[in-house]
C-alpha positions as CSV (number, residue, x, y, z in Angstrom):
1,M,0.0,0.0,0.0
2,K,2.8,2.4,0.8
3,L,4.3,1.8,-2.6
4,K,1.0,2.5,-4.3
5,K,0.7,5.8,-2.4
6,A,4.2,6.8,-3.3
7,I,3.7,5.9,-7.0
8,S,0.4,7.8,-7.0
9,R,2.1,11.0,-6.2
10,G,2.5,13.2,-9.3
11,V,6.2,13.4,-9.7
12,I,7.0,9.8,-9.1
13,R,4.1,8.6,-11.3
14,K,5.2,10.8,-14.2
15,A,8.8,9.6,-13.8
16,L,7.9,5.9,-13.8
17,K,5.4,5.9,-16.7
18,P,7.9,6.3,-19.6
19,I,10.0,3.3,-18.4
20,P,8.6,0.4,-20.5
21,I,8.1,-2.5,-18.0
22,I,8.0,-0.6,-14.8
23,G,5.7,2.0,-16.3
24,T,3.2,-0.5,-17.5
25,G,3.1,-2.0,-14.0
26,A,2.6,1.4,-12.4
27,V,-0.2,2.1,-14.9
28,V,-2.0,-1.1,-14.1
29,L,-1.7,-0.5,-10.3
30,L,-3.0,3.0,-10.7
31,A,-5.7,2.3,-13.3
32,L,-8.7,2.4,-10.9
33,G,-7.6,5.7,-9.4
34,T,-7.1,7.2,-12.8
35,I,-10.5,6.1,-13.9
36,R,-12.1,7.6,-10.7
37,R,-10.2,10.9,-11.1
38,K,-10.8,11.4,-14.8
39,G,-14.2,9.6,-15.3
40,F,-14.9,6.3,-17.0
41,F,-14.3,7.2,-20.6
42,R,-11.4,9.7,-20.2
43,G,-9.8,7.5,-17.5
44,S,-10.0,4.4,-19.7
45,A,-8.6,6.2,-22.7
46,D,-5.7,7.6,-20.5
47,V,-4.9,4.1,-19.2
48,M,-5.0,2.5,-22.6
49,L,-2.7,5.2,-24.0
50,D,-0.3,4.7,-21.1
51,I,-0.2,0.9,-21.5
52,I,1.0,1.0,-25.2
53,P,4.8,1.3,-24.9
54,V,5.8,3.8,-27.5
55,V,2.6,5.9,-27.2
56,G,2.8,5.8,-23.4
57,F,6.4,7.0,-23.5
58,A,5.6,9.9,-25.9
59,K,2.5,10.8,-23.7
60,G,4.7,10.7,-20.6
61,V,7.3,13.1,-22.1
62,V,4.6,15.5,-23.3
63,E,2.9,15.4,-19.8
64,A,6.2,16.1,-18.1
65,F,6.4,19.5,-19.8
66,A,2.8,20.4,-20.7
67,G,0.7,18.8,-18.0
68,D,-2.1,16.2,-18.4
69,V,-3.1,15.4,-22.0
70,I,-6.5,14.1,-20.8
71,P,-7.7,16.5,-18.1
72,D,-9.5,15.4,-14.9
73,K,-13.2,15.5,-14.7
74,R,-14.8,18.7,-13.5
75,T,-16.1,18.7,-10.0
């Protein structure tokens, strides 16, 4: 649980996502939280993009500089 909380923090999560095998594991662990935070369709799309190795790497690099590609749902 402590590892999940540590990974879910923004900086660590964004640093791990671009790494192929570790990033995929982090995305799978955090998928439910992402879907809750972004909504079902946006969250599912975000998780699917992150799981694909080359696309997830490119998305991670863009998000490191520009912020989230798929924004959180409005509250």
